[in-house]
mmCIF file of the N, C-alpha and C atoms, coordinates in Angstrom:
data_MODEL
# 
_entry.id   MODEL 
# 
loop_
_atom_site.group_PDB 
_atom_site.id 
_atom_site.type_symbol 
_atom_site.label_atom_id 
_atom_site.label_alt_id 
_atom_site.label_comp_id 
_atom_site.label_asym_id 
_atom_site.label_entity_id 
_atom_site.label_seq_id 
_atom_site.pdbx_PDB_ins_code 
_atom_site.Cartn_x 
_atom_site.Cartn_y 
_atom_site.Cartn_z 
_atom_site.occupancy 
_atom_site.B_iso_or_equiv 
_atom_site.pdbx_formal_charge 
_atom_site.auth_seq_id 
_atom_site.auth_comp_id 
_atom_site.auth_asym_id 
_atom_site.auth_atom_id 
_atom_site.pdbx_PDB_model_num 
ATOM 1   N N  . MET A 1 1  ? -21.265 8.335   -7.075  1.00 0.00 ? 1  MET A N  1 
ATOM 2   C CA . MET A 1 1  ? -19.925 8.510   -7.610  1.00 0.00 ? 1  MET A CA 1 
ATOM 3   C C  . MET A 1 1  ? -19.696 7.471   -8.706  1.00 0.00 ? 1  MET A C  1 
ATOM 4   N N  . GLU A 1 2  ? -19.215 7.918   -9.833  1.00 0.00 ? 2  GLU A N  1 
ATOM 5   C CA . GLU A 1 2  ? -18.966 7.009   -10.939 1.00 0.00 ? 2  GLU A CA 1 
ATOM 6   C C  . GLU A 1 2  ? -17.726 6.163   -10.678 1.00 0.00 ? 2  GLU A C  1 
ATOM 7   N N  . ASN A 1 3  ? -17.622 5.053   -11.390 1.00 0.00 ? 3  ASN A N  1 
ATOM 8   C CA . ASN A 1 3  ? -16.525 4.114   -11.208 1.00 0.00 ? 3  ASN A CA 1 
ATOM 9   C C  . ASN A 1 3  ? -15.160 4.777   -11.420 1.00 0.00 ? 3  ASN A C  1 
ATOM 10  N N  . LYS A 1 4  ? -15.011 5.552   -12.489 1.00 0.00 ? 4  LYS A N  1 
ATOM 11  C CA . LYS A 1 4  ? -13.734 6.204   -12.786 1.00 0.00 ? 4  LYS A CA 1 
ATOM 12  C C  . LYS A 1 4  ? -13.380 7.219   -11.700 1.00 0.00 ? 4  LYS A C  1 
ATOM 13  N N  . GLU A 1 5  ? -14.365 7.982   -11.275 1.00 0.00 ? 5  GLU A N  1 
ATOM 14  C CA . GLU A 1 5  ? -14.160 8.971   -10.219 1.00 0.00 ? 5  GLU A CA 1 
ATOM 15  C C  . GLU A 1 5  ? -13.773 8.281   -8.916  1.00 0.00 ? 5  GLU A C  1 
ATOM 16  N N  . PHE A 1 6  ? -14.435 7.173   -8.611  1.00 0.00 ? 6  PHE A N  1 
ATOM 17  C CA . PHE A 1 6  ? -14.113 6.403   -7.403  1.00 0.00 ? 6  PHE A CA 1 
ATOM 18  C C  . PHE A 1 6  ? -12.677 5.898   -7.446  1.00 0.00 ? 6  PHE A C  1 
ATOM 19  N N  . LYS A 1 7  ? -12.266 5.351   -8.605  1.00 0.00 ? 7  LYS A N  1 
ATOM 20  C CA . LYS A 1 7  ? -10.898 4.832   -8.743  1.00 0.00 ? 7  LYS A CA 1 
ATOM 21  C C  . LYS A 1 7  ? -9.863  5.931   -8.550  1.00 0.00 ? 7  LYS A C  1 
ATOM 22  N N  . ASN A 1 8  ? -10.111 7.097   -9.141  1.00 0.00 ? 8  ASN A N  1 
ATOM 23  C CA . ASN A 1 8  ? -9.178  8.212   -8.984  1.00 0.00 ? 8  ASN A CA 1 
ATOM 24  C C  . ASN A 1 8  ? -9.091  8.677   -7.544  1.00 0.00 ? 8  ASN A C  1 
ATOM 25  N N  . GLU A 1 9  ? -10.230 8.780   -6.888  1.00 0.00 ? 9  GLU A N  1 
ATOM 26  C CA . GLU A 1 9  ? -10.255 9.210   -5.483  1.00 0.00 ? 9  GLU A CA 1 
ATOM 27  C C  . GLU A 1 9  ? -9.565  8.174   -4.594  1.00 0.00 ? 9  GLU A C  1 
ATOM 28  N N  . PHE A 1 10 ? -9.812  6.909   -4.861  1.00 0.00 ? 10 PHE A N  1 
ATOM 29  C CA . PHE A 1 10 ? -9.204  5.844   -4.072  1.00 0.00 ? 10 PHE A CA 1 
ATOM 30  C C  . PHE A 1 10 ? -7.684  5.859   -4.239  1.00 0.00 ? 10 PHE A C  1 
ATOM 31  N N  . LYS A 1 11 ? -7.206  6.049   -5.469  1.00 0.00 ? 11 LYS A N  1 
ATOM 32  C CA . LYS A 1 11 ? -5.764  6.092   -5.721  1.00 0.00 ? 11 LYS A CA 1 
ATOM 33  C C  . LYS A 1 11 ? -5.132  7.287   -5.008  1.00 0.00 ? 11 LYS A C  1 
ATOM 34  N N  . LYS A 1 12 ? -5.801  8.441   -5.008  1.00 0.00 ? 12 LYS A N  1 
ATOM 35  C CA . LYS A 1 12 ? -5.303  9.619   -4.285  1.00 0.00 ? 12 LYS A CA 1 
ATOM 36  C C  . LYS A 1 12 ? -5.211  9.337   -2.788  1.00 0.00 ? 12 LYS A C  1 
ATOM 37  N N  . ARG A 1 13 ? -6.240  8.688   -2.258  1.00 0.00 ? 13 ARG A N  1 
ATOM 38  C CA . ARG A 1 13 ? -6.242  8.382   -0.830  1.00 0.00 ? 13 ARG A CA 1 
ATOM 39  C C  . ARG A 1 13 ? -5.120  7.412   -0.477  1.00 0.00 ? 13 ARG A C  1 
ATOM 40  N N  . LEU A 1 14 ? -4.891  6.414   -1.334  1.00 0.00 ? 14 LEU A N  1 
ATOM 41  C CA . LEU A 1 14 ? -3.789  5.488   -1.096  1.00 0.00 ? 14 LEU A CA 1 
ATOM 42  C C  . LEU A 1 14 ? -2.449  6.215   -1.143  1.00 0.00 ? 14 LEU A C  1 
ATOM 43  N N  . TYR A 1 15 ? -2.259  7.070   -2.144  1.00 0.00 ? 15 TYR A N  1 
ATOM 44  C CA . TYR A 1 15 ? -1.020  7.824   -2.292  1.00 0.00 ? 15 TYR A CA 1 
ATOM 45  C C  . TYR A 1 15 ? -0.775  8.692   -1.051  1.00 0.00 ? 15 TYR A C  1 
ATOM 46  N N  . ASN A 1 16 ? -1.798  9.416   -0.596  1.00 0.00 ? 16 ASN A N  1 
ATOM 47  C CA . ASN A 1 16 ? -1.657  10.255  0.596   1.00 0.00 ? 16 ASN A CA 1 
ATOM 48  C C  . ASN A 1 16 ? -1.366  9.418   1.834   1.00 0.00 ? 16 ASN A C  1 
ATOM 49  N N  . TRP A 1 17 ? -1.995  8.244   1.917   1.00 0.00 ? 17 TRP A N  1 
ATOM 50  C CA . TRP A 1 17 ? -1.747  7.362   3.053   1.00 0.00 ? 17 TRP A CA 1 
ATOM 51  C C  . TRP A 1 17 ? -0.285  6.908   3.070   1.00 0.00 ? 17 TRP A C  1 
ATOM 52  N N  . VAL A 1 18 ? 0.258   6.567   1.905   1.00 0.00 ? 18 VAL A N  1 
ATOM 53  C CA . VAL A 1 18 ? 1.657   6.139   1.820   1.00 0.00 ? 18 VAL A CA 1 
ATOM 54  C C  . VAL A 1 18 ? 2.579   7.283   2.231   1.00 0.00 ? 18 VAL A C  1 
ATOM 55  N N  . LEU A 1 19 ? 2.290   8.510   1.801   1.00 0.00 ? 19 LEU A N  1 
ATOM 56  C CA . LEU A 1 19 ? 3.115   9.654   2.214   1.00 0.00 ? 19 LEU A CA 1 
ATOM 57  C C  . LEU A 1 19 ? 3.083   9.846   3.730   1.00 0.00 ? 19 LEU A C  1 
ATOM 58  N N  . LYS A 1 20 ? 1.896   9.740   4.324   1.00 0.00 ? 20 LYS A N  1 
ATOM 59  C CA . LYS A 1 20 ? 1.772   9.864   5.780   1.00 0.00 ? 20 LYS A CA 1 
ATOM 60  C C  . LYS A 1 20 ? 2.482   8.713   6.491   1.00 0.00 ? 20 LYS A C  1 
ATOM 61  N N  . LEU A 1 21 ? 2.415   7.533   5.909   1.00 0.00 ? 21 LEU A N  1 
ATOM 62  C CA . LEU A 1 21 ? 3.095   6.372   6.475   1.00 0.00 ? 21 LEU A CA 1 
ATOM 63  C C  . LEU A 1 21 ? 4.608   6.590   6.490   1.00 0.00 ? 21 LEU A C  1 
ATOM 64  N N  . ILE A 1 22 ? 5.146   7.107   5.397   1.00 0.00 ? 22 ILE A N  1 
ATOM 65  C CA . ILE A 1 22 ? 6.581   7.383   5.325   1.00 0.00 ? 22 ILE A CA 1 
ATOM 66  C C  . ILE A 1 22 ? 6.975   8.425   6.368   1.00 0.00 ? 22 ILE A C  1 
ATOM 67  N N  . GLU A 1 23 ? 6.184   9.469   6.512   1.00 0.00 ? 23 GLU A N  1 
ATOM 68  C CA . GLU A 1 23 ? 6.459   10.482  7.539   1.00 0.00 ? 23 GLU A CA 1 
ATOM 69  C C  . GLU A 1 23 ? 6.430   9.864   8.932   1.00 0.00 ? 23 GLU A C  1 
ATOM 70  N N  . PHE A 1 24 ? 5.449   9.001   9.190   1.00 0.00 ? 24 PHE A N  1 
ATOM 71  C CA . PHE A 1 24 ? 5.346   8.333   10.486  1.00 0.00 ? 24 PHE A CA 1 
ATOM 72  C C  . PHE A 1 24 ? 6.576   7.472   10.758  1.00 0.00 ? 24 PHE A C  1 
ATOM 73  N N  . ILE A 1 25 ? 6.960   6.666   9.801   1.00 0.00 ? 25 ILE A N  1 
ATOM 74  C CA . ILE A 1 25 ? 8.115   5.773   9.973   1.00 0.00 ? 25 ILE A CA 1 
ATOM 75  C C  . ILE A 1 25 ? 9.378   6.583   10.198  1.00 0.00 ? 25 ILE A C  1 
ATOM 76  N N  . ASP A 1 26 ? 9.516   7.701   9.510   1.00 0.00 ? 26 ASP A N  1 
ATOM 77  C CA . ASP A 1 26 ? 10.697  8.551   9.655   1.00 0.00 ? 26 ASP A CA 1 
ATOM 78  C C  . ASP A 1 26 ? 10.806  9.132   11.067  1.00 0.00 ? 26 ASP A C  1 
ATOM 79  N N  . LYS A 1 27 ? 9.673   9.269   11.759  1.00 0.00 ? 27 LYS A N  1 
ATOM 80  C CA . LYS A 1 27 ? 9.670   9.843   13.109  1.00 0.00 ? 27 LYS A CA 1 
ATOM 81  C C  . LYS A 1 27 ? 9.858   8.796   14.215  1.00 0.00 ? 27 LYS A C  1 
ATOM 82  N N  . LEU A 1 28 ? 9.896   7.516   13.845  1.00 0.00 ? 28 LEU A N  1 
ATOM 83  C CA . LEU A 1 28 ? 10.093  6.474   14.854  1.00 0.00 ? 28 LEU A CA 1 
ATOM 84  C C  . LEU A 1 28 ? 11.463  6.605   15.491  1.00 0.00 ? 28 LEU A C  1 
ATOM 85  N N  . SER A 1 29 ? 11.570  6.134   16.724  1.00 0.00 ? 29 SER A N  1 
ATOM 86  C CA . SER A 1 29 ? 12.881  6.133   17.378  1.00 0.00 ? 29 SER A CA 1 
ATOM 87  C C  . SER A 1 29 ? 13.830  5.221   16.602  1.00 0.00 ? 29 SER A C  1 
ATOM 88  N N  . ARG A 1 30 ? 15.085  5.351   16.851  1.00 0.00 ? 30 ARG A N  1 
ATOM 89  C CA . ARG A 1 30 ? 16.092  4.617   16.082  1.00 0.00 ? 30 ARG A CA 1 
ATOM 90  C C  . ARG A 1 30 ? 16.594  3.367   16.794  1.00 0.00 ? 30 ARG A C  1 
ATOM 91  N N  . ASP A 1 31 ? 15.761  2.787   17.660  1.00 0.00 ? 31 ASP A N  1 
ATOM 92  C CA . ASP A 1 31 ? 16.178  1.554   18.328  1.00 0.00 ? 31 ASP A CA 1 
ATOM 93  C C  . ASP A 1 31 ? 15.982  0.359   17.396  1.00 0.00 ? 31 ASP A C  1 
ATOM 94  N N  . SER A 1 32 ? 16.503  -0.789  17.798  1.00 0.00 ? 32 SER A N  1 
ATOM 95  C CA . SER A 1 32 ? 16.502  -1.962  16.910  1.00 0.00 ? 32 SER A CA 1 
ATOM 96  C C  . SER A 1 32 ? 15.087  -2.460  16.586  1.00 0.00 ? 32 SER A C  1 
ATOM 97  N N  . VAL A 1 33 ? 14.191  -2.443  17.539  1.00 0.00 ? 33 VAL A N  1 
ATOM 98  C CA . VAL A 1 33 ? 12.819  -2.909  17.303  1.00 0.00 ? 33 VAL A CA 1 
ATOM 99  C C  . VAL A 1 33 ? 12.110  -1.981  16.319  1.00 0.00 ? 33 VAL A C  1 
ATOM 100 N N  . SER A 1 34 ? 12.225  -0.671  16.536  1.00 0.00 ? 34 SER A N  1 
ATOM 101 C CA . SER A 1 34 ? 11.585  0.291   15.630  1.00 0.00 ? 34 SER A CA 1 
ATOM 102 C C  . SER A 1 34 ? 12.166  0.202   14.231  1.00 0.00 ? 34 SER A C  1 
ATOM 103 N N  . ASN A 1 35 ? 13.471  -0.063  14.128  1.00 0.00 ? 35 ASN A N  1 
ATOM 104 C CA . ASN A 1 35 ? 14.090  -0.203  12.803  1.00 0.00 ? 35 ASN A CA 1 
ATOM 105 C C  . ASN A 1 35 ? 13.517  -1.396  12.048  1.00 0.00 ? 35 ASN A C  1 
ATOM 106 N N  . VAL A 1 36 ? 13.395  -2.530  12.735  1.00 0.00 ? 36 VAL A N  1 
ATOM 107 C CA . VAL A 1 36 ? 12.877  -3.737  12.083  1.00 0.00 ? 36 VAL A CA 1 
ATOM 108 C C  . VAL A 1 36 ? 11.412  -3.549  11.703  1.00 0.00 ? 36 VAL A C  1 
ATOM 109 N N  . LEU A 1 37 ? 10.606  -3.084  12.643  1.00 0.00 ? 37 LEU A N  1 
ATOM 110 C CA . LEU A 1 37 ? 9.181   -2.884  12.348  1.00 0.00 ? 37 LEU A CA 1 
ATOM 111 C C  . LEU A 1 37 ? 8.970   -1.785  11.313  1.00 0.00 ? 37 LEU A C  1 
ATOM 112 N N  . GLY A 1 38 ? 9.780   -0.734  11.372  1.00 0.00 ? 38 GLY A N  1 
ATOM 113 C CA . GLY A 1 38 ? 9.670   0.347   10.409  1.00 0.00 ? 38 GLY A CA 1 
ATOM 114 C C  . GLY A 1 38 ? 9.965   -0.118  8.987   1.00 0.00 ? 38 GLY A C  1 
ATOM 115 N N  . LYS A 1 39 ? 11.013  -0.932  8.836   1.00 0.00 ? 39 LYS A N  1 
ATOM 116 C CA . LYS A 1 39 ? 11.349  -1.453  7.509   1.00 0.00 ? 39 LYS A CA 1 
ATOM 117 C C  . LYS A 1 39 ? 10.248  -2.372  6.985   1.00 0.00 ? 39 LYS A C  1 
ATOM 118 N N  . GLN A 1 40 ? 9.714   -3.208  7.878   1.00 0.00 ? 40 GLN A N  1 
ATOM 119 C CA . GLN A 1 40 ? 8.638   -4.118  7.480   1.00 0.00 ? 40 GLN A CA 1 
ATOM 120 C C  . GLN A 1 40 ? 7.393   -3.335  7.059   1.00 0.00 ? 40 GLN A C  1 
ATOM 121 N N  . LEU A 1 41 ? 7.043   -2.337  7.855   1.00 0.00 ? 41 LEU A N  1 
ATOM 122 C CA . LEU A 1 41 ? 5.870   -1.518  7.559   1.00 0.00 ? 41 LEU A CA 1 
ATOM 123 C C  . LEU A 1 41 ? 6.076   -0.698  6.295   1.00 0.00 ? 41 LEU A C  1 
ATOM 124 N N  . LEU A 1 42 ? 7.264   -0.190  6.082   1.00 0.00 ? 42 LEU A N  1 
ATOM 125 C CA . LEU A 1 42 ? 7.557   0.566   4.864   1.00 0.00 ? 42 LEU A CA 1 
ATOM 126 C C  . LEU A 1 42 ? 7.383   -0.312  3.626   1.00 0.00 ? 42 LEU A C  1 
ATOM 127 N N  . GLY A 1 43 ? 7.895   -1.524  3.692   1.00 0.00 ? 43 GLY A N  1 
ATOM 128 C CA . GLY A 1 43 ? 7.776   -2.435  2.554   1.00 0.00 ? 43 GLY A CA 1 
ATOM 129 C C  . GLY A 1 43 ? 6.341   -2.827  2.264   1.00 0.00 ? 43 GLY A C  1 
ATOM 130 N N  . SER A 1 44 ? 5.633   -3.256  3.294   1.00 0.00 ? 44 SER A N  1 
ATOM 131 C CA . SER A 1 44 ? 4.250   -3.698  3.073   1.00 0.00 ? 44 SER A CA 1 
ATOM 132 C C  . SER A 1 44 ? 3.331   -2.515  2.758   1.00 0.00 ? 44 SER A C  1 
ATOM 133 N N  . GLY A 1 45 ? 3.573   -1.381  3.402   1.00 0.00 ? 45 GLY A N  1 
ATOM 134 C CA . GLY A 1 45 ? 2.720   -0.216  3.193   1.00 0.00 ? 45 GLY A CA 1 
ATOM 135 C C  . GLY A 1 45 ? 2.846   0.378   1.802   1.00 0.00 ? 45 GLY A C  1 
ATOM 136 N N  . THR A 1 46 ? 4.068   0.503   1.307   1.00 0.00 ? 46 THR A N  1 
ATOM 137 C CA . THR A 1 46 ? 4.254   1.056   -0.037  1.00 0.00 ? 46 THR A CA 1 
ATOM 138 C C  . THR A 1 46 ? 3.841   0.042   -1.100  1.00 0.00 ? 46 THR A C  1 
ATOM 139 N N  . SER A 1 47 ? 3.910   -1.234  -0.757  1.00 0.00 ? 47 SER A N  1 
ATOM 140 C CA . SER A 1 47 ? 3.488   -2.282  -1.682  1.00 0.00 ? 47 SER A CA 1 
ATOM 141 C C  . SER A 1 47 ? 1.987   -2.215  -1.974  1.00 0.00 ? 47 SER A C  1 
ATOM 142 N N  . ILE A 1 48 ? 1.222   -1.708  -1.036  1.00 0.00 ? 48 ILE A N  1 
ATOM 143 C CA . ILE A 1 48 ? -0.222  -1.572  -1.227  1.00 0.00 ? 48 ILE A CA 1 
ATOM 144 C C  . ILE A 1 48 ? -0.502  -0.705  -2.450  1.00 0.00 ? 48 ILE A C  1 
ATOM 145 N N  . LEU A 1 49 ? 0.115   0.472   -2.494  1.00 0.00 ? 49 LEU A N  1 
ATOM 146 C CA . LEU A 1 49 ? -0.105  1.381   -3.623  1.00 0.00 ? 49 LEU A CA 1 
ATOM 147 C C  . LEU A 1 49 ? 0.447   0.797   -4.920  1.00 0.00 ? 49 LEU A C  1 
ATOM 148 N N  . ALA A 1 50 ? 1.632   0.218   -4.859  1.00 0.00 ? 50 ALA A N  1 
ATOM 149 C CA . ALA A 1 50 ? 2.247   -0.347  -6.065  1.00 0.00 ? 50 ALA A CA 1 
ATOM 150 C C  . ALA A 1 50 ? 1.374   -1.447  -6.664  1.00 0.00 ? 50 ALA A C  1 
ATOM 151 N N  . ASN A 1 51 ? 0.874   -2.334  -5.834  1.00 0.00 ? 51 ASN A N  1 
ATOM 152 C CA . ASN A 1 51 ? 0.038   -3.423  -6.344  1.00 0.00 ? 51 ASN A CA 1 
ATOM 153 C C  . ASN A 1 51 ? -1.321  -2.927  -6.821  1.00 0.00 ? 51 ASN A C  1 
ATOM 154 N N  . TYR A 1 52 ? -1.851  -1.902  -6.202  1.00 0.00 ? 52 TYR A N  1 
ATOM 155 C CA . TYR A 1 52 ? -3.115  -1.333  -6.667  1.00 0.00 ? 52 TYR A CA 1 
ATOM 156 C C  . TYR A 1 52 ? -2.934  -0.736  -8.064  1.00 0.00 ? 52 TYR A C  1 
ATOM 157 N N  . ILE A 1 53 ? -1.857  0.004   -8.264  1.00 0.00 ? 53 ILE A N  1 
ATOM 158 C CA . ILE A 1 53 ? -1.582  0.599   -9.571  1.00 0.00 ? 53 ILE A CA 1 
ATOM 159 C C  . ILE A 1 53 ? -1.371  -0.495  -10.615 1.00 0.00 ? 53 ILE A C  1 
ATOM 160 N N  . GLU A 1 54 ? -0.617  -1.527  -10.262 1.00 0.00 ? 54 GLU A N  1 
ATOM 161 C CA . GLU A 1 54 ? -0.401  -2.642  -11.189 1.00 0.00 ? 54 GLU A CA 1 
ATOM 162 C C  . GLU A 1 54 ? -1.715  -3.339  -11.536 1.00 0.00 ? 54 GLU A C  1 
ATOM 163 N N  . ALA A 1 55 ? -2.577  -3.514  -10.542 1.00 0.00 ? 55 ALA A N  1 
ATOM 164 C CA . ALA A 1 55 ? -3.867  -4.174  -10.786 1.00 0.00 ? 55 ALA A CA 1 
ATOM 165 C C  . ALA A 1 55 ? -4.694  -3.393  -11.795 1.00 0.00 ? 55 ALA A C  1 
ATOM 166 N N  . ASN A 1 56 ? -4.660  -2.082  -11.694 1.00 0.00 ? 56 ASN A N  1 
ATOM 167 C CA . ASN A 1 56 ? -5.457  -1.254  -12.601 1.00 0.00 ? 56 ASN A CA 1 
ATOM 168 C C  . ASN A 1 56 ? -4.904  -1.201  -14.017 1.00 0.00 ? 56 ASN A C  1 
ATOM 169 N N  . SER A 1 57 ? -3.677  -1.645  -14.207 1.00 0.00 ? 57 SER A N  1 
ATOM 170 C CA . SER A 1 57 ? -3.143  -1.697  -15.570 1.00 0.00 ? 57 SER A CA 1 
ATOM 171 C C  . SER A 1 57 ? -2.889  -3.141  -15.996 1.00 0.00 ? 57 SER A C  1 
ATOM 172 N N  . ALA A 1 58 ? -3.611  -4.049  -15.372 1.00 0.00 ? 58 ALA A N  1 
ATOM 173 C CA . ALA A 1 58 ? -3.462  -5.473  -15.684 1.00 0.00 ? 58 ALA A CA 1 
ATOM 174 C C  . ALA A 1 58 ? -3.940  -5.774  -17.097 1.00 0.00 ? 58 ALA A C  1 
ATOM 175 N N  . SER A 1 59 ? -3.330  -6.791  -17.685 1.00 0.00 ? 59 SER A N  1 
ATOM 176 C CA . SER A 1 59 ? -3.665  -7.141  -19.059 1.00 0.00 ? 59 SER A CA 1 
ATOM 177 C C  . SER A 1 59 ? -4.806  -8.155  -19.163 1.00 0.00 ? 59 SER A C  1 
ATOM 178 N N  . SER A 1 60 ? -5.206  -8.726  -18.042 1.00 0.00 ? 60 SER A N  1 
ATOM 179 C CA . SER A 1 60 ? -6.307  -9.693  -18.053 1.00 0.00 ? 60 SER A CA 1 
ATOM 180 C C  . SER A 1 60 ? -7.004  -9.676  -16.697 1.00 0.00 ? 60 SER A C  1 
ATOM 181 N N  . LYS A 1 61 ? -8.152  -10.294 -16.647 1.00 0.00 ? 61 LYS A N  1 
ATOM 182 C CA . LYS A 1 61 ? -8.889  -10.380 -15.383 1.00 0.00 ? 61 LYS A CA 1 
ATOM 183 C C  . LYS A 1 61 ? -8.090  -11.192 -14.362 1.00 0.00 ? 61 LYS A C  1 
ATOM 184 N N  . LYS A 1 62 ? -7.445  -12.266 -14.824 1.00 0.00 ? 62 LYS A N  1 
ATOM 185 C CA . LYS A 1 62 ? -6.632  -13.103 -13.940 1.00 0.00 ? 62 LYS A CA 1 
ATOM 186 C C  . LYS A 1 62 ? -5.457  -12.296 -13.373 1.00 0.00 ? 62 LYS A C  1 
ATOM 187 N N  . ASP A 1 63 ? -4.828  -11.494 -14.216 1.00 0.00 ? 63 ASP A N  1 
ATOM 188 C CA . ASP A 1 63 ? -3.722  -10.637 -13.803 1.00 0.00 ? 63 ASP A CA 1 
ATOM 189 C C  . ASP A 1 63 ? -4.205  -9.612  -12.777 1.00 0.00 ? 63 ASP A C  1 
ATOM 190 N N  . PHE A 1 64 ? -5.382  -9.012  -13.040 1.00 0.00 ? 64 PHE A N  1 
ATOM 191 C CA . PHE A 1 64 ? -5.962  -8.052  -12.108 1.00 0.00 ? 64 PHE A CA 1 
ATOM 192 C C  . PHE A 1 64 ? -6.184  -8.694  -10.745 1.00 0.00 ? 64 PHE A C  1 
ATOM 193 N N  . ILE A 1 65 ? -6.785  -9.871  -10.731 1.00 0.00 ? 65 ILE A N  1 
ATOM 194 C CA . ILE A 1 65 ? -7.067  -10.569 -9.476  1.00 0.00 ? 65 ILE A CA 1 
ATOM 195 C C  . ILE A 1 65 ? -5.772  -10.868 -8.729  1.00 0.00 ? 65 ILE A C  1 
ATOM 196 N N  . ASN A 1 66 ? -4.748  -11.272 -9.452  1.00 0.00 ? 66 ASN A N  1 
ATOM 197 C CA . ASN A 1 66 ? -3.459  -11.567 -8.831  1.00 0.00 ? 66 ASN A CA 1 
ATOM 198 C C  . ASN A 1 66 ? -2.889  -10.334 -8.126  1.00 0.00 ? 66 ASN A C  1 
ATOM 199 N N  . PHE A 1 67 ? -2.828  -9.191  -8.821  1.00 0.00 ? 67 PHE A N  1 
ATOM 200 C CA . PHE A 1 67 ? -2.288  -7.974  -8.214  1.00 0.00 ? 67 PHE A CA 1 
ATOM 201 C C  . PHE A 1 67 ? -3.177  -7.479  -7.089  1.00 0.00 ? 67 PHE A C  1 
ATOM 202 N N  . PHE A 1 68 ? -4.498  -7.568  -7.256  1.00 0.00 ? 68 PHE A N  1 
ATOM 203 C CA . PHE A 1 68 ? -5.401  -7.115  -6.212  1.00 0.00 ? 68 PHE A CA 1 
ATOM 204 C C  . PHE A 1 68 ? -5.271  -7.992  -4.966  1.00 0.00 ? 68 PHE A C  1 
ATOM 205 N N  . THR A 1 69 ? -5.042  -9.280  -5.157  1.00 0.00 ? 69 THR A N  1 
ATOM 206 C CA . THR A 1 69 ? -4.813  -10.180 -4.025  1.00 0.00 ? 69 THR A CA 1 
ATOM 207 C C  . THR A 1 69 ? -3.559  -9.778  -3.273  1.00 0.00 ? 69 THR A C  1 
ATOM 208 N N  . HIS A 1 70 ? -2.498  -9.437  -4.004  1.00 0.00 ? 70 HIS A N  1 
ATOM 209 C CA . HIS A 1 70 ? -1.262  -8.972  -3.355  1.00 0.00 ? 70 HIS A CA 1 
ATOM 210 C C  . HIS A 1 70 ? -1.495  -7.652  -2.624  1.00 0.00 ? 70 HIS A C  1 
ATOM 211 N N  . PHE A 1 71 ? -2.315  -6.789  -3.213  1.00 0.00 ? 71 PHE A N  1 
ATOM 212 C CA . PHE A 1 71 ? -2.689  -5.527  -2.581  1.00 0.00 ? 71 PHE A CA 1 
ATOM 213 C C  . PHE A 1 71 ? -3.332  -5.796  -1.214  1.00 0.00 ? 71 PHE A C  1 
ATOM 214 N N  . LEU A 1 72 ? -4.283  -6.714  -1.188  1.00 0.00 ? 72 LEU A N  1 
ATOM 215 C CA . LEU A 1 72 ? -4.972  -7.036  0.066   1.00 0.00 ? 72 LEU A CA 1 
ATOM 216 C C  . LEU A 1 72 ? -4.039  -7.694  1.078   1.00 0.00 ? 72 LEU A C  1 
ATOM 217 N N  . LYS A 1 73 ? -3.149  -8.561  0.608   1.00 0.00 ? 73 LYS A N  1 
ATOM 218 C CA . LYS A 1 73 ? -2.187  -9.212  1.505   1.00 0.00 ? 73 LYS A CA 1 
ATOM 219 C C  . LYS A 1 73 ? -1.252  -8.178  2.129   1.00 0.00 ? 73 LYS A C  1 
ATOM 220 N N  . SER A 1 74 ? -0.806  -7.224  1.337   1.00 0.00 ? 74 SER A N  1 
ATOM 221 C CA . SER A 1 74 ? 0.067   -6.176  1.863   1.00 0.00 ? 74 SER A CA 1 
ATOM 222 C C  . SER A 1 74 ? -0.673  -5.327  2.888   1.00 0.00 ? 74 SER A C  1 
ATOM 223 N N  . ALA A 1 75 ? -1.929  -5.037  2.635   1.00 0.00 ? 75 ALA A N  1 
ATOM 224 C CA . ALA A 1 75 ? -2.724  -4.262  3.592   1.00 0.00 ? 75 ALA A CA 1 
ATOM 225 C C  . ALA A 1 75 ? -2.867  -5.037  4.903   1.00 0.00 ? 75 ALA A C  1 
ATOM 226 N N  . ASN A 1 76 ? -3.133  -6.326  4.811   1.00 0.00 ? 76 ASN A N  1 
ATOM 227 C CA . ASN A 1 76 ? -3.240  -7.149  6.023   1.00 0.00 ? 76 ASN A CA 1 
ATOM 228 C C  . ASN A 1 76 ? -1.908  -7.226  6.757   1.00 0.00 ? 76 ASN A C  1 
ATOM 229 N N  . GLU A 1 77 ? -0.823  -7.358  6.034   1.00 0.00 ? 77 GLU A N  1 
ATOM 230 C CA . GLU A 1 77 ? 0.500   -7.415  6.652   1.00 0.00 ? 77 GLU A CA 1 
ATOM 231 C C  . GLU A 1 77 ? 0.810   -6.103  7.374   1.00 0.00 ? 77 GLU A C  1 
ATOM 232 N N  . SER A 1 78 ? 0.408   -4.988  6.777   1.00 0.00 ? 78 SER A N  1 
ATOM 233 C CA . SER A 1 78 ? 0.665   -3.676  7.382   1.00 0.00 ? 78 SER A CA 1 
ATOM 234 C C  . SER A 1 78 ? -0.113  -3.510  8.684   1.00 0.00 ? 78 SER A C  1 
ATOM 235 N N  . LYS A 1 79 ? -1.266  -4.150  8.781   1.00 0.00 ? 79 LYS A N  1 
ATOM 236 C CA . LYS A 1 79 ? -2.067  -4.040  10.006  1.00 0.00 ? 79 LYS A CA 1 
ATOM 237 C C  . LYS A 1 79 ? -1.373  -4.679  11.191  1.00 0.00 ? 79 LYS A C  1 
ATOM 238 N N  . ILE A 1 80 ? -0.526  -5.670  10.956  1.00 0.00 ? 80 ILE A N  1 
ATOM 239 C CA . ILE A 1 80 ? 0.094   -6.378  12.071  1.00 0.00 ? 80 ILE A CA 1 
ATOM 240 C C  . ILE A 1 80 ? 1.335   -5.656  12.597  1.00 0.00 ? 80 ILE A C  1 
ATOM 241 N N  . CYS A 1 81 ? 1.948   -4.824  11.787  1.00 0.00 ? 81 CYS A N  1 
ATOM 242 C CA . CYS A 1 81 ? 3.192   -4.156  12.213  1.00 0.00 ? 81 CYS A CA 1 
ATOM 243 C C  . CYS A 1 81 ? 2.973   -3.154  13.292  1.00 0.00 ? 81 CYS A C  1 
# 
């Protein structure tokens, strides 16, 4: 798989994952714990895609690394929720 093809496929997979994540969060019960965890997961989960997109349009290698680091941090944060 070529680099460009890989990037496009990866972005599609991230986008689909975010859509499934939103559907999952929407189905959570409406108790206080689920509300807090749902909001946290929504923020960190959608941030993964946003930071990945920003990284790919970075103006420098340093900028790319910064956004990609945030992408990874958001992914790690989402794992704990």
